[in-house]
N, C-alpha and C positions, 0 to 999 in steps of 0.2 A: 616757386617758378610756376607760372601758369602754364595750362595745357591749351588754353584758347576754344574750349568747347563747353564751357558752361552754360548752363539754361538759367536764363534770368526772366521772371514774370513781372512784367511792370505794374504799377498801381493802377492805370488806366491806359487804353489805346484809342488812337484817333487816326483815321485814315489820311493819306497824304492831300486828297480832295479837300476833306473838311478843314484839315489845318490850313490850306492855303486860303480857302474861304474866311476862316475866322482871323488870319492874318491881316488880309488886304481889307476886310470889311465889306460894308454894304454898298460902298461907292464903286466897287469893281464887281463886273459879272464874270464869274468864272463859270466856263462850260467845260465839257469832256465829252469823248467818244469813247467806246469800247474798242481797245485793241486787240491785238491778236492773241488769243487763250493758248495757254501753255499748259500742255498734258505730259505727264510721265510717258504715256504711251498714247499713241494716235486712238481717237474713238474709234469702236468698231462700225463698220460700214453695213448698213441695212442691206440685207441679201436682196430685197426686191427693187433696190436702185441698180442692180446689175443684172445682165442677161448673158448667158454663154452664147456660142455660136449657132449653128442650125437647129439645135433641139429647142433653143429659147428657155432652158430652165433657169430659174433664178439662181445666181451665185457668182462664183469668181472662178473662171478657168485659167491655169497656169501653165504655160509650157517653157520648160528651161533646154536651152540649146548648148552645145559644147563649142560655140564659135561666137564671134562677134559680129557676124555677118546674118545669123539665124538661118543659117543654109542646112538644108538636109532634115532627117525626121528629129523631132526633140528627143533629149536623154531621158527626160522626165516629163509627165503630164500629171497635173493635180487638178481636183475641182473641190471647193469648198462651197457649202452651203451658207456657211457663216463667216465671211471674209473678215480677217483680223490682220491689221498691220504688223503685230507682234508675233504672229506666226497662224499657221493655217490649223484649224481644229475640226 
């Protein structure tokens, strides 16, 4: 009974683009454009791309509110010099 998670190394590998080009031959021009990059985690945002409020220091300022209206004082305020979408460090 197979487990469905075997690893197999092919004798050779070819990209889908090269395979299509080989299949259709020289009589057809096959072009492509780079699509969306897929990351396991979003790339880190360079801190100098962002500025906090009045003091203008580089980084990301976050304010967490205890309501959907963003009313009143924030429950938590954080600042990060190295913003990271996976968490602040």
